[in-house]
N, C-alpha and C positions, 0 to 999 in steps of 0.2 A: 586281455590282449596286451595291455601295457606291461603286465608282469612277465608275459612270455617274451616280449621284445627285450626287456631288461635282462632276463636270464640268458638269452642268446648273446647279448652284447657282452655280458660278463664272461661267458664261456669263450668267446672269440678273443677277448682281451687277455684272459689267462693263457690261451694258446700262444698268443704272440709273445707274452712275457716269459713263457717257458723257454724260449730260445729256439724252438723247433722251426719256426717260419724263417728266421734269420739264417739258421744253419742250412735250410733247404735252398734258399736263394744263393748263398755263397757256394754251396756244393755243386749246383748246376753250373754256375759261372766258372768255377775253378776246373771242373771236369772238362768242359768244352775247351777252354783256353789251353789247359795242360796237354790234352791229347791231340788237339789240332796242331800245336807247335811241335810236339814229339813226332807225330806221323809225317808232317811235312819234312822235318829234318831227316828222318830215317829213310823215307821214300826217295828223297833227293840224293841220298848217299849210296844206295845200292838198288838192285833190280828185283829182288825176290819179295813177292807179296806176303809170303809166309813169315819172313823176318819182320816186316812191318806189322803184321797181325800179332805176332808174338810180343813185339815191343809194346804195342798198344794195349794188349791185355795185361801185360806186366805193369804198365803205368796205371791202368784202371784199378787193379787190385791194390797196388801199393798206395796210390793216391787216396782211394776210398777209405782204407783202414787208417791211414795217416790223418785224414781229415776227421774221422770219427773219434780217434783218440784225442786229437787236439780239442775238439768240441767238448768232449766229456771232461777233460781236465779244466778247460776254461769255465764251463758252467758250474762245475763242482766247486771251484774256487770262488766264483761269484756267490753261490748259495751260502757258502761258509762265511764269507764276509758280511753278507746281509743278515744272516742269523746272528752273527756276533754283534752287529749294530743293534738289532732288536733286543738281544739279551742285555746289552748295556742299559737300554731304556727300562727294561723290566727291573733290573737291579736298582736303577735310579728311582723308579716308582716305589720301591720298598724302602729305600734309605731316605729319600726326600720326597714324600708324596705331594707336598704342597707345590714345590717347584715343578714337578711333573704335571700336576693339574694345570698350572699356569701355561705350560707349553700346549696342553690340549685346548685350553681356552683360547689361546692365541690362534691356533689352527682353525678352530670353529668360527672365530670372528672373521678370519680371512675369507670364509665362505659367504659372507654377507649377513651373518647373524648379529643381532644387537648384543651389546656387551653383557647386559643382565641375563639374557637368555643363554648366551655362551657360557657365562659363569655357572649358572645352575646346571646346564648340560654337562659341563666338564666335571662338576662335583659328582654327578651320578655315574658318569663314565669311569672316573678314577676309582670308584668303589669296586669295579670288576676288572682285575688286571688284564685278562685276556682281551676284553673289549677295549680297554685303554691302549693296549699294545697294537690292536688292529687299527685304531684311529691314528695312532702315531705313525704306523707304517704307511697309511694312506696319505698322511701329511708329507711324506717323503716321496710320494708317487709310486709306492709299492703295493702289491697285493699280497698280504701275509699268507694267503692260502696257495700262492703260486710264485715262489721266489725264483723258480727255474727248475728244469728237469734235465739233469746230465744225460740220462739214458735216452730220453726222447730226442734231444739235440744230436746225440751221437748217431743214433739210428737214422735220423733224418738226413744228416750229412753223408752218412755211408751210402745210402741208396740214391740220393740225388746226385752225388758225385759220380757214382757208377753209371747212372742214366745219362748224365751229361757227357761223360767220357765215351760212352758207347755210340753216341750219334756220329762223330767223325770216323769211328772204327767200323761201323756197320757195312759200308760198301766193300771193305777189304775181305769180308767173308765170301764174297761172290766173284772175286777177281781170279784170273789165271795165275799160275806160279810165277810168271815173269811179265812185268808190265812195261819195261823200258827196253830200248834197243841195246844190244850188247856192243862192246867195244873190243877191237882186236888189233894186235900189231901185225901189219902186213908189210912186205918189202915193196918199195916203190920201184918202178922201172928205172933202169940206169939212164941217166941223161948225158948227152954228149958234152955239155958244158961243165959237168961236174967231174971230179976226179974218179978214178977207177973204184969200183965197189958199189954196193947198193946201200942206200940209207933207209932206216926204218921210219915210217911215218904213222902217226896215230890216226886211224880212219874209223869213222862211226858207221856201222852197218845200218842199212835202212830197215831191216827187219830182224827179229830174233834168230832167223835161220840163215843169216848171212855167213859166207865162208870165212874161216878163221886163218887161211893161209893164201899162198899164191894160187891163182887159177890157171 
């Protein structure tokens, strides 16, 4: 039972460290905020729901792929830097094994192990480079088996951004072609107190079918 719980905990920890969970949260948030802002701006500027729908879809596609590429580049760079850090320790272990062993001993002691026990354990661990590298990685708070997954983060960001951006866009799939009253220039009646001639006044029609000229 305890072994199963530990395996599940390790799996979840690796999933988090891979960057997919962080990318998913950022993707949903960015998708919602970006498309809500865009839709409000476009809908307030003109009356055609088709234009709003097209702008929202363009924002969804462009934003999703932009987020995916950004996540891939970011996580790929992170993985390269961490691998470089671990490679430096592997090289240090080969060139100066005693100093590397002392670093491992210090890390083991920090876990509450007595110095004599930590000394013996570090000597045994240092004899196996891969195991020593894994212990060193964990001393830095890293999981050597999961430094990050660029593709997983990119796909997570792609789909979650698209899902978040689709939420404010969904109602526009079911709206009519025009959602707002039209505005027309009409000639106002000539007033006795004014000079000869008619003046044009901006009048808002109360419905999309309002007349566009003098009645």
